[in-house]
C-alpha positions in Angstrom: -26.8 -19.9 -10.3 -25.3 -16.4 -10.6 -22.0 -18.1 -11.5 -23.7 -19.8 -14.5 -25.1 -16.5 -15.7 -21.7 -15.0 -15.4 -20.1 -17.8 -17.3 -22.7 -17.4 -20.1 -21.9 -13.7 -20.3 -18.2 -14.5 -20.4 -18.4 -17.1 -23.2 -20.8 -15.0 -25.3 -19.9 -11.4 -24.6 -16.1 -11.3 -23.9 -14.4 -10.9 -27.2 -11.5 -13.2 -26.4 -13.6 -16.0 -24.8 -16.2 -15.9 -27.5 -13.6 -16.1 -30.3 -11.8 -18.9 -28.4 -15.1 -20.8 -28.0 -15.9 -20.5 -31.7 -12.4 -21.4 -32.8 -12.4 -24.5 -30.6 -15.8 -25.5 -32.0 -14.3 -25.5 -35.5 -10.8 -26.8 -34.7 -12.0 -29.8 -32.6 -12.4 -31.7 -35.9 -8.9 -31.0 -37.1 -6.8 -31.8 -34.2 -6.9 -34.1 -31.2 -5.3 -31.4 -29.1 -8.1 -29.0 -30.0 -10.7 -31.7 -29.4 -9.3 -32.2 -25.9 -9.4 -28.4 -25.2 -12.9 -28.2 -26.6 -14.0 -31.0 -24.2 -12.1 -29.5 -21.3 -13.5 -26.0 -21.6 -16.9 -26.4 -23.2 -18.3 -29.9 -22.8 -17.1 -32.6 -20.3 -15.2 -30.2 -18.1 -18.1 -27.9 -17.3 -20.6 -30.7 -17.3 -18.5 -32.6 -14.8 -18.1 -29.5 -12.6 -21.9 -29.0 -12.6 -22.4 -32.6 -11.7 -20.0 -32.4 -8.8 -21.6 -29.1 -7.7 -25.1 -30.7 -7.7 -23.8 -33.8 -5.9 -22.4 -31.6 -3.1 -25.7 -29.6 -3.0 -27.5 -32.9 -2.5 -29.6 -32.4 -5.7 -31.4 -35.6 -6.7 -29.9 -37.3 -9.7 -26.9 -35.0 -10.0 -25.6 -36.4 -13.3 -29.0 -36.3 -15.0 -29.7 -32.8 -13.8 -26.2 -31.6 -14.7 -26.7 -32.8 -18.3 -30.1 -31.1 -18.4 -28.7 -27.9 -17.0 -25.6 -27.7 -19.1 -27.2 -28.9 -22.3 -29.5 -25.9 -22.1 -26.6 -23.6 -21.3 -24.6 -24.9 -24.3 -27.6 -24.6 -26.6 -28.0 -20.9 -25.6 -24.4 -20.2 -26.6 -25.3 -21.1 -30.2 -28.6 -19.4 -30.0 -26.9 -16.2 -28.8 -24.3 -16.4 -31.5 -26.9 -16.3 -34.3 -29.5 -14.0 -32.6 -30.3 -10.6 -34.1 -31.5 -9.6 -30.7 -28.7 -10.7 -28.3 -30.3 -9.1 -25.3 -33.5 -11.1 -25.9 -31.4 -14.4 -26.2 -29.6 -13.6 -23.0 -32.9 -12.9 -21.2 -34.3 -16.2 -22.5 -31.3 -18.0 -21.2 -31.6 -16.5 -17.8 -35.4 -17.3 -17.6 -34.6 -20.9 -18.7 -31.9 -21.2 -16.0 -34.3 -19.9 -13.3 -36.9 -22.4 -14.4 -34.5 -25.4 -14.3 -33.3 -24.3 -10.8 -37.0 -24.2 -9.6 -37.7 -27.6 -11.1 -34.7 -29.1 -9.4 -35.8 -27.8 -6.0 -39.0 -29.8 -6.2 
């Protein structure tokens, strides 16, 4: 799950990646090409990767758990963007991630 924490940091704290993510979010509605990139980098691509990862890890209901896992991650991108206290938002994300991982182990 350290990889997921690193990806969160990349998409929220790296100037280029954060700007790219925000640009794709807006531009997905103006161009099919941008919609495809948005899906590839921020929605179906990562969700599919997580599903495959969970499947290989023999996690029960890999698709359902991948959606649950990635939906929370995606939500925290937006929460982080609007947060006055970005360190707190990042901490909340990491706590949520740890909680989901513990739930999946049961």
